[in-house]
C-alpha positions in Angstrom: 74.4 63.1 141.2 72.4 60.7 139.9 72.8 58.8 136.1 70.1 61.3 134.9 71.3 64.6 136.3 74.1 63.7 134.8 72.7 62.8 131.3 71.1 66.1 132.1 74.5 68.3 132.7 76.8 66.4 129.6 73.4 67.2 127.4 73.8 70.5 128.5 77.4 71.2 127.8 77.2 69.8 124.5 74.6 71.9 123.6 76.7 74.8 124.8 79.4 73.9 123.0 77.3 73.4 119.8 76.1 77.1 120.3 79.8 78.2 120.5 80.8 76.6 117.0 77.8 77.4 115.3 78.8 81.3 116.1 82.5 80.8 115.6 80.8 79.5 111.9 78.5 82.0 111.3 81.0 85.1 112.3 83.7 83.0 109.8 80.9 83.1 106.5 80.0 86.7 107.7 83.8 87.9 107.4 83.8 86.2 104.2 81.3 87.5 102.7 82.3 91.0 103.8 85.8 90.3 102.3 83.2 88.9 98.8 81.6 92.0 98.6 85.1 94.2 99.8 86.7 93.2 96.0 83.2 93.2 94.6 83.0 90.0 93.1 80.0 88.4 91.3 76.6 87.9 92.8 77.3 84.1 92.1 81.0 83.7 93.2 79.7 84.8 96.5 76.4 82.7 96.5 78.9 79.2 95.6 82.0 80.8 97.8 79.6 81.2 101.1 77.7 78.1 100.6 80.7 75.3 99.6 82.2 76.6 103.0 79.0 76.3 105.0 79.4 73.0 104.0 82.9 72.1 104.5 82.1 73.4 108.1 78.9 71.6 108.9 80.7 68.1 107.4 83.6 68.1 109.5 82.0 69.7 112.7 85.4 72.0 113.6 86.1 75.0 114.4 87.4 77.1 111.0 91.1 77.3 112.7 91.4 73.5 113.0 90.4 72.8 109.2 93.1 70.6 107.8 93.9 68.9 104.7 92.4 65.7 105.6 89.1 67.4 106.6 89.3 68.5 102.2 90.0 65.1 101.2 86.9 64.1 103.5 84.6 66.1 101.7 85.4 66.0 98.6 84.8 62.2 98.7 82.0 62.0 100.9 80.5 65.1 99.1 81.8 65.9 96.0 82.8 62.4 94.3 79.8 62.6 92.0 79.8 66.0 91.0 81.3 67.7 87.7 85.2 68.8 87.6 83.8 72.3 87.8 82.1 72.1 90.7 85.5 70.3 92.6 87.3 73.2 90.7 84.9 75.9 92.0 84.6 74.2 95.4 88.5 74.8 96.1 88.6 78.0 94.7 86.4 78.8 97.6 88.1 77.2 100.4 91.7 78.8 99.2 90.3 82.2 99.1 88.5 82.1 102.3 91.1 80.3 104.4 93.7 82.3 103.0 92.3 85.8 103.3 90.6 85.6 106.8 93.2 82.6 108.3 96.1 82.9 106.5 96.4 79.6 105.9 95.8 77.1 102.6 94.3 73.5 103.7 94.0 72.6 100.4 97.7 73.2 99.0 98.9 69.8 98.4 95.3 68.5 96.8 95.7 67.9 93.1 93.0 69.7 91.2 91.1 67.7 88.9 91.2 68.3 85.4 88.8 70.8 84.0 86.2 68.8 81.0 86.8 70.2 77.6 82.7 69.7 76.4 81.8 70.4 73.3 78.9 72.9 74.1 75.3 72.0 72.6 74.4 73.9 69.8 70.6 74.3 68.1 70.0 74.2 64.4 68.7 77.7 62.9 65.3 75.6 62.5 65.4 74.7 65.8 66.0 78.2 66.9 62.7 79.5 64.9 60.7 77.0 66.9 61.9 77.7 70.3 61.3 81.5 69.7 57.7 80.7 68.0 57.1 78.6 71.0 57.4 81.0 73.8 54.7 81.6 75.8 54.6 85.4 75.3 55.7 88.7 73.7 58.3 89.4 76.6 59.5 86.1 76.8 59.8 85.9 72.9 62.1 89.1 73.0 63.5 87.4 75.5 64.8 84.5 73.4 65.8 86.1 70.3 68.0 88.6 72.3 70.1 85.6 74.3 70.6 84.2 70.6 70.9 87.2 68.1 73.6 88.8 70.9 75.1 85.9 72.7 74.6 87.6 76.0 74.8 85.7 79.3 71.9 85.3 81.3 73.2 87.2 83.6 74.2 90.0 81.2 70.5 89.7 80.3 68.8 89.8 83.6 70.9 93.5 84.6 70.1 95.1 81.2 68.5 98.3 81.1 67.3 100.5 78.7 69.6 103.0 78.4 72.2 100.1 77.7 71.1 100.2 73.9 70.9 102.4 71.2 67.9 101.6 68.8 68.8 103.5 66.0 72.8 101.8 66.2 71.4 98.2 66.7 73.9 97.4 69.9 74.1 98.0 73.5 76.6 97.8 75.9 76.7 95.4 79.4 77.8 97.1 82.1 80.1 95.0 84.4 80.0 92.2 82.9 82.0 88.9 83.6 85.4 89.8 85.1 83.5 93.4 85.5 84.6 94.4 82.0 82.1 96.2 79.8 81.7 95.5 76.1 79.9 96.4 73.0 77.0 94.0 71.8 75.3 94.0 68.5 71.3 94.1 68.0 69.0 92.8 65.6 67.6 94.9 63.3 64.1 93.2 63.5 64.7 93.0 67.3 64.9 96.7 67.4 61.6 97.6 66.0 60.2 95.5 68.6 61.9 96.4 71.3 61.2 100.0 70.7 57.5 99.4 69.9 57.3 97.6 74.0 59.3 100.2 75.1 57.4 103.0 74.5 54.1 101.0 76.0 56.2 100.3 78.8 57.8 103.5 79.7 59.0 104.3 83.0 60.8 100.6 83.6 64.3 100.6 85.2 65.2 97.3 83.5 64.7 96.2 79.3 62.2 93.5 81.0 60.9 94.4 84.1 59.6 97.6 86.2 61.9 98.3 89.7 63.3 94.9 90.2 65.5 93.1 87.5 64.5 89.4 86.2 66.4 86.6 88.3 68.2 84.0 86.0 66.1 81.3 87.2 63.0 83.3 85.9 64.7 82.9 82.0 65.9 79.6 82.4 62.4 78.6 82.9 61.2 80.6 79.9 63.8 78.7 78.0 63.2 75.5 78.9 59.5 75.7 78.9 59.9 76.8 75.2 61.7 74.3 73.9 60.0 71.7 76.0 57.0 72.6 74.0 58.9 73.2 70.4 59.8 69.1 71.1 63.4 69.7 71.0 64.8 66.7 72.5 68.3 68.5 73.6 69.5 69.8 77.3 68.9 73.3 76.3 69.4 76.5 78.6 70.1 79.7 78.1 73.9 79.6 77.3 72.5 77.3 75.0 71.9 80.2 73.0 74.9 81.9 73.6 76.5 78.3 71.9 74.7 78.8 68.8 75.0 82.8 68.3 79.0 81.8 68.3 78.6 78.6 66.1 76.2 80.4 63.6 78.3 83.9 63.3 81.4 81.1 62.8 79.3 79.2 60.3 78.5 82.5 58.2 81.9 83.4 58.0 82.9 86.1 60.8 86.4 86.3 62.3 86.9 84.4 65.6 88.8 87.0 67.1 85.5 89.1 66.3 83.2 86.3 67.6 85.6 86.4 71.0 85.0 90.5 71.4 81.5 89.9 71.4 81.1 87.1 73.6 83.3 88.8 76.2 86.0 86.2 76.4 89.6 87.5 77.7 91.4 84.5 76.2 90.9 83.1 72.5 91.2 79.7 73.9 88.1 79.9 75.3 86.2 80.8 71.4 88.6 78.3 69.9 85.9 75.8 71.2 83.4 77.1 68.3 85.7 75.9 66.2 85.0 72.1 66.7 82.0 73.0 66.9 81.1 74.3 63.6 80.1 71.7 60.9 80.0 73.9 57.9 83.5 74.7 57.3 84.4 70.9 57.9 82.4 69.7 55.4 84.0 72.3 52.8 87.1 69.6 53.2 87.2 66.9 50.3 88.3 63.3 51.5 91.5 62.7 50.1 90.0 59.2 48.3 88.4 61.6 46.0 91.7 62.7 44.8 92.7 59.2 44.0 
């Protein structure tokens, strides 16, 4: 057997090995997708868990059952070192879920989790909110911005909202199977209720509040918010969640009890809502400096 023939045989062998590994990786990911769907986890969990496990397997170039703690550490060092602690936490959760459920082992065991950053959220002033809404490209975009701010909904909740989920006479609505698969009530601005009522009359037969058959994507709404922020000249990082932060902070500034805000936001733990107590400046301004009492 000459060198050329040997080279071809080796290339063919590695091609076969690679094909087997791809098949095993794809089978692992398919089984993972099935597990996530059975548990009815969110679309975002499905996307993130599949993506992180796929990245790990491609990085290690090993079969799923061969993955060990060192493979996880190598991936964290090579791929996740520049990511935020939150991304690292999601990655670790994704790997633990997949390998625990499919292979009965946890290669992340013993690896220290990074501490989650407690960043104070960016909040827009009332003037900035007004400018943002007025900078919307069209009527529907303006309604989306107003609903994000007036109700404190998550962007994922906005895209799933149907006209049957809102009661325009009572100025309220219901989030169906929100985060944690929980239903909850949300408030609706009286001004906005009247505008939405006319909007729905013109677009009768729509399945979703803001679309006819298929829901808008979260990316659609992100673009609407970012485009309006640029046009309004707001020099802050503005995204849909910024309006949710602003909703909560402005309610707290106006004297609404924080436990009521917790309920409206759908937070299961009051400690999550308490971060807005650090953002609110209205109450802090009421405090007199001890120097003034001398």
